Each structure stands twice: as structure tokens, then as C-alpha cells.
C-alpha positions in Angstrom: -10.4 -54.8 -8.8 -11.2 -55.4 -5.1 -7.5 -55.5 -4.3 -6.8 -52.1 -5.8 -7.5 -50.3 -2.5 -5.1 -52.7 -0.7 -2.4 -52.0 -3.3 -2.9 -48.3 -2.9 -2.6 -48.6 0.9 0.6 -50.7 0.6 2.2 -48.2 -1.8 1.3 -45.3 0.4 2.8 -47.2 3.4 6.1 -47.7 1.5 6.2 -44.1 0.5 5.9 -43.0 4.2 8.5 -45.5 5.3 10.9 -44.2 2.7 10.2 -40.6 3.7 10.8 -41.5 7.3 14.1 -43.3 6.5 15.3 -40.3 4.4 14.3 -37.9 7.2 16.3 -39.8 9.8 19.4 -40.0 7.6 19.1 -36.3 6.8 18.8 -35.5 10.5 21.9 -37.5 11.4 23.9 -36.1 8.6 22.9 -32.5 9.5 24.4 -33.0 12.9 27.6 -34.3 11.4 27.1 -37.8 12.9 28.4 -40.9 11.1 25.6 -43.2 9.8 26.3 -46.7 11.1 24.3 -49.8 11.9 25.5 -51.9 14.8 23.9 -54.8 16.7 21.6 -52.5 18.6 20.3 -51.0 15.4 19.5 -54.5 14.1 17.9 -55.4 17.5 15.4 -52.6 16.9 15.0 -53.0 13.1 14.5 -56.8 12.8 11.4 -57.0 15.0 9.8 -54.2 13.0 10.7 -55.6 9.5 10.0 -59.3 10.1 6.2 -58.9 10.7 5.8 -56.6 7.8 7.6 -59.1 5.5 5.5 -62.0 6.8 2.2 -60.2 6.3 3.2 -59.1 2.7 4.3 -62.6 1.8 1.0 -64.0 3.3 -1.0 -61.6 1.1 1.0 -62.7 -2.0 0.7 -66.4 -1.3 -2.9 -66.4 -0.1 -4.5 -66.4 -3.6 -2.3 -69.3 -4.6 -3.4 -71.6 -1.7 
């Protein structure tokens, strides 16, 4: 059970990311703006998502090595 604290931390992080994404979408929709993702959105999103995915994959693969 030593990894249970880590699992709780990851779940808590995912909940906060989901709440943030929903808040941004709600903010844009309340102003009547159209939700769209162009190349600049990807330029900001990809450097944020890639390290998170790499760290999570490392944590999954580490016990198997």
C-alpha cells in the first residue's frame, strides 16, 4: 500500500485539471465566443501535456523494469 498516497495525489490532480478545463470552457461560452483549437492552442498545450504523459508512463513502467 505504499503507492496509495501517490494514486490519491494523481487522482486529485486529474480532478483539478478537469475542473480547470471545464471552467475555461464555461468562461468562453459565457462570453459567446466560439471554442476552437488552432495551431497556437496546440503550441501551448503540447509542452504541458507531454511531460505529464512521460512521467505517468514512467511510473507505470518502472515496477516492470
